[in-house]
C-alpha positions as CSV (number, residue, x, y, z in Angstrom):
1,M,0.1,0.1,-0.2
2,W,1.2,3.4,-0.8
3,F,0.6,6.8,1.1
4,N,0.8,9.7,-0.9
5,P,0.7,13.0,0.5
6,P,0.9,16.1,-1.8
7,Y,4.1,18.1,-1.8
8,S,4.4,21.6,-0.9
9,M,7.4,23.9,0.1
10,N,5.0,25.7,2.8
11,V,4.7,22.6,4.6
12,A,7.8,22.4,7.4
13,T,6.1,19.2,9.0
14,N,7.7,15.8,8.1
15,I,4.5,14.1,7.5
16,G,6.4,10.7,6.3
17,K,7.7,10.7,9.5
18,K,4.6,11.3,11.4
19,F,2.7,9.0,9.4
20,L,4.9,6.3,10.1
21,T,5.0,7.0,13.9
22,L,1.3,6.4,13.9
23,I,1.5,3.6,12.0
24,N,4.1,2.3,14.6
25,T,1.8,3.1,17.3
26,C,-2.0,2.3,16.2
27,F,-0.8,-0.9,14.8
28,P,1.7,-2.9,17.4
29,K,3.0,-6.4,16.9
30,T,0.3,-7.5,18.8
31,N,-2.6,-5.7,17.2
32,I,-4.2,-8.2,14.6
33,L,-3.3,-6.2,11.6
34,H,-0.1,-5.9,12.1
35,K,0.5,-8.2,9.1
36,V,-1.2,-6.0,6.7
37,I,-0.3,-2.5,8.1
38,N,3.4,-2.2,9.2
39,R,6.4,-0.3,7.9
40,N,7.1,-3.0,5.5
41,T,4.0,-2.9,4.1
42,I,3.2,0.7,3.7
43,K,5.0,3.1,1.3
44,I,5.4,6.3,1.1
45,S,5.8,8.7,-1.9
46,Y,5.2,12.2,-1.9
47,S,3.4,13.7,-4.9
48,C,3.0,16.5,-7.0
49,M,0.1,18.5,-6.9
50,P,-1.0,20.6,-10.2
51,N,-1.2,24.2,-9.7
52,A,-4.6,26.1,-10.1
53,E,-3.9,27.4,-13.7
54,S,-3.3,24.4,-15.1
55,I,-6.6,22.7,-13.1
56,I,-8.3,25.4,-14.9
57,T,-7.1,25.4,-18.3
58,A,-7.9,21.4,-18.4
59,H,-11.5,21.9,-17.4
60,N,-11.8,24.5,-20.4
61,K,-10.3,22.5,-22.9
62,S,-12.4,19.6,-21.6
63,V,-15.4,21.9,-21.8
64,L,-14.8,23.4,-25.0
65,A,-14.0,19.6,-26.7
66,Q,-17.9,19.1,-25.6
67,K,-19.0,22.0,-27.4
68,D,-17.4,21.3,-30.9
69,I,-18.6,17.7,-29.8
70,R,-22.3,19.2,-30.6
71,V,-21.6,21.5,-33.0
72,E,-20.5,18.4,-35.3
73,S,-23.1,16.5,-35.0
74,T,-25.7,19.2,-36.1
75,A,-26.4,16.9,-39.2
76,Q,-30.3,17.1,-40.7
77,C,-30.6,13.4,-41.9
78,N,-29.0,10.1,-40.7
79,C,-30.6,8.0,-43.1
80,R,-28.5,5.5,-44.5
81,D,-30.3,5.8,-48.2
82,R,-30.5,9.7,-47.8
83,K,-32.5,9.7,-51.5
84,A,-35.2,7.3,-50.1
85,C,-35.9,9.8,-46.5
86,P,-39.7,10.2,-45.7
87,L,-38.8,13.3,-44.1
88,E,-37.1,15.3,-47.2
89,N,-33.4,14.8,-45.3
90,N,-35.2,16.3,-42.1
91,C,-35.6,13.4,-39.9
92,L,-33.4,14.8,-37.3
93,Q,-35.8,17.9,-37.1
94,D,-37.0,19.3,-33.6
95,S,-41.1,19.0,-33.3
96,V,-42.1,17.5,-36.5
97,I,-45.7,17.4,-37.2
98,N,-46.4,14.1,-39.1
99,Q,-49.8,13.8,-41.0
100,A,-51.2,10.7,-42.4
101,T,-54.1,9.9,-44.6
102,V,-56.7,6.9,-43.4
103,I,-59.1,5.0,-45.5
104,Q,-61.5,3.0,-43.4
105,K,-63.4,0.0,-44.3
106,D,-66.6,2.0,-45.0
107,N,-64.2,4.2,-47.8
108,Q,-64.4,7.3,-45.6
109,I,-61.3,9.6,-45.6
110,D,-60.0,10.8,-42.3
111,T,-56.8,13.0,-42.0
112,I,-54.8,12.9,-38.6
113,S,-52.1,15.0,-37.8
114,A,-49.7,14.0,-34.8
């Protein structure tokens, strides 16, 4: 297991030493978890954290990339055979009103709009 505290020049405390001291005091040889949690199984590695500018830049890039994907998907038709599109290449249009003519068995004609 690894303990990765963030590294900072502003921190004067030796966090690694304090952490290993806690391991020794909280998990002595008499503790049932000592086989799993001890100085030999826990490793310490300081990690560098990104600064605020790089976090904001990465966020802005991801947001702008999502907008580009939405802009590219403005196609009007997704039919395989565009020549046979029933809605004149506008099948992806929002709020389309369809109309049908229905002939009943008694030859009465009704127009249905949906």
